[in-house]
C-alpha positions in Angstrom: -137.6 -32.8 47.4 -135.1 -34.0 44.8 -131.7 -34.9 46.1 -129.1 -32.4 44.6 -126.0 -33.7 46.4 -124.3 -37.1 46.3 -122.1 -38.9 48.9 -118.5 -38.1 48.3 -119.2 -34.4 47.4 -117.9 -31.5 49.5 -120.2 -28.6 50.4 -120.3 -25.6 52.6 -122.7 -25.9 55.4 -123.6 -22.6 57.2 -121.1 -21.8 59.9 -119.9 -25.4 60.1 -117.6 -24.8 57.1 -116.6 -27.4 54.5 -118.2 -30.8 54.9 -117.9 -34.1 53.1 -121.3 -35.7 52.4 -120.5 -39.1 53.8 -123.7 -40.8 53.2 -127.5 -40.5 52.9 -129.4 -42.7 55.4 -132.3 -42.9 57.7 -131.5 -41.4 61.1 -133.5 -41.6 64.3 -135.1 -38.2 64.9 -137.2 -36.9 67.8 -140.8 -36.0 67.2 -143.7 -37.6 65.4 -141.5 -39.0 62.6 -139.0 -41.4 64.3 -136.8 -41.9 61.3 -135.9 -39.3 58.7 -133.8 -39.5 55.5 -130.7 -37.3 56.1 -127.5 -36.2 54.5 -124.8 -37.2 57.0 -122.1 -34.5 56.8 -118.5 -34.8 58.2 -117.0 -31.4 58.8 -113.4 -31.2 57.7 -112.3 -29.1 60.6 -113.9 -31.4 63.2 -113.2 -35.0 62.1 -115.1 -36.7 64.9 -118.3 -34.8 64.3 -121.3 -35.7 62.1 -124.1 -33.4 61.1 -127.5 -34.9 60.0 -129.4 -32.7 57.6 -133.0 -34.0 56.9 -133.7 -34.0 53.2 -137.3 -32.9 53.9 -136.1 -29.8 55.8 -135.7 -27.1 53.1 -134.3 -24.5 55.6 -131.5 -26.8 56.7 -130.8 -28.1 53.1 -130.6 -24.5 51.9 -127.5 -24.1 54.2 -125.7 -26.7 52.1 -124.0 -24.9 49.2 -121.7 -26.1 46.5 -118.0 -25.0 46.8 -117.1 -22.0 44.7 -114.8 -22.1 41.7 -111.7 -19.9 41.3 -113.7 -17.6 39.0 -116.5 -17.3 41.5 -114.0 -16.5 44.3 -112.3 -13.9 42.2 -115.6 -12.4 41.2 -116.7 -12.3 44.9 -113.5 -10.6 46.0 -113.8 -8.0 43.3 -117.5 -7.4 44.3 -116.4 -7.1 47.9 -114.4 -4.0 46.9 -117.6 -2.5 45.4 -120.0 -3.5 48.2 -121.4 -0.9 50.5 -119.5 -1.0 53.7 -121.0 -2.4 56.8 -121.5 0.3 59.4 -119.7 0.0 62.7 -122.2 -0.4 65.6 -120.9 1.4 68.6 -123.1 -0.6 70.9 -120.8 -3.6 71.9 -123.6 -6.1 72.7 -125.5 -5.4 69.5 -122.3 -5.5 67.4 -121.4 -8.8 69.0 -124.8 -10.3 68.3 -124.6 -9.1 64.7 -121.1 -10.6 64.3 -122.3 -14.0 65.8 -125.3 -14.0 63.4 -123.0 -13.5 60.4 -120.6 -16.1 61.6 -123.4 -18.6 62.2 -124.8 -17.9 58.7 -121.5 -18.5 57.0 -122.3 -16.4 54.0 -119.0 -15.4 52.4 -120.2 -12.0 51.2 -121.4 -11.1 54.7 -118.2 -12.5 56.2 -116.1 -10.3 53.8 -118.2 -7.2 54.6 -117.7 -8.0 58.4 -113.9 -8.4 58.0 -113.6 -5.1 56.1 -115.7 -3.3 58.7 -113.6 -4.6 61.5 -110.3 -3.9 59.7 -111.5 -0.3 58.9 -112.4 0.2 62.6 -109.0 -1.3 63.7 -107.2 1.3 61.4 -109.2 4.1 63.0 -108.4 2.9 66.5 -104.7 2.5 65.8 -104.6 6.1 64.5 -105.9 7.1 67.9 -103.4 4.9 69.8 -106.1 2.3 70.7 -106.8 -1.3 69.6 -109.8 -3.6 68.9 -111.5 -5.4 71.7 -110.8 -9.1 71.9 -114.4 -9.8 70.9 -114.0 -7.9 67.7 -110.6 -9.3 66.9 -111.8 -12.9 67.5 -114.9 -12.3 65.3 -112.5 -11.1 62.5 -110.2 -14.2 63.0 -113.2 -16.6 63.0 -114.6 -15.1 59.8 -111.1 -15.2 58.1 -110.7 -18.8 59.2 -114.0 -19.8 57.6 -113.1 -18.0 54.3 -109.5 -19.3 54.3 -110.8 -22.9 54.7 -113.2 -22.7 51.9 -111.0 -20.7 49.5 -108.0 -22.9 50.3 -110.0 -26.1 49.5 -111.4 -24.7 46.3 -108.2 -23.1 45.1 -106.0 -26.1 46.1 -103.9 -23.9 48.4 -103.0 -24.0 52.1 -105.1 -21.8 54.4 -102.2 -19.4 54.8 -101.8 -19.1 51.0 -105.6 -18.5 50.7 -105.4 -15.8 53.4 -102.6 -14.1 51.5 -104.6 -14.4 48.2 -107.6 -12.8 49.8 -105.6 -10.0 51.3 -103.8 -9.4 48.0 -107.1 -9.1 46.2 -108.7 -6.9 48.8 -105.7 -4.6 49.1 -106.4 -3.2 45.6 -108.4 -0.4 47.1 
């Protein structure tokens, strides 16, 4: 596999969020191959943590994605307004599992669909004098935090400014 990233670059890594590629080095690994060449990532939101991604593991390397430009972000937000809406799953356990899977995957399109789905359900519940469960609201907050982090970094804004930017763009409907 040819190396597509260099130390010093920032990437998105699945549900971990934005990471700095700190270095590429051989890392001890369990199994038949005691040492493997890995990207060593340092997540921005967890400074003491390091994530080793073996260069020969296509599945894990595929979770590393370049950060989006302002144009890509604007295009993605515009597309989110056109996307088919995610259906609300009435079965709490299945819905929770679906939300956890989306959060773990870290795909911005799916995170936006999930946020829109939860906000739509929240509006329906408020009209009936009810509110979201803590599980659903926490899933929305986690998804928003992931997007705010990436968008803030790419747009050179604070996370709060990025959150406002996203809401402003999505409130065009």
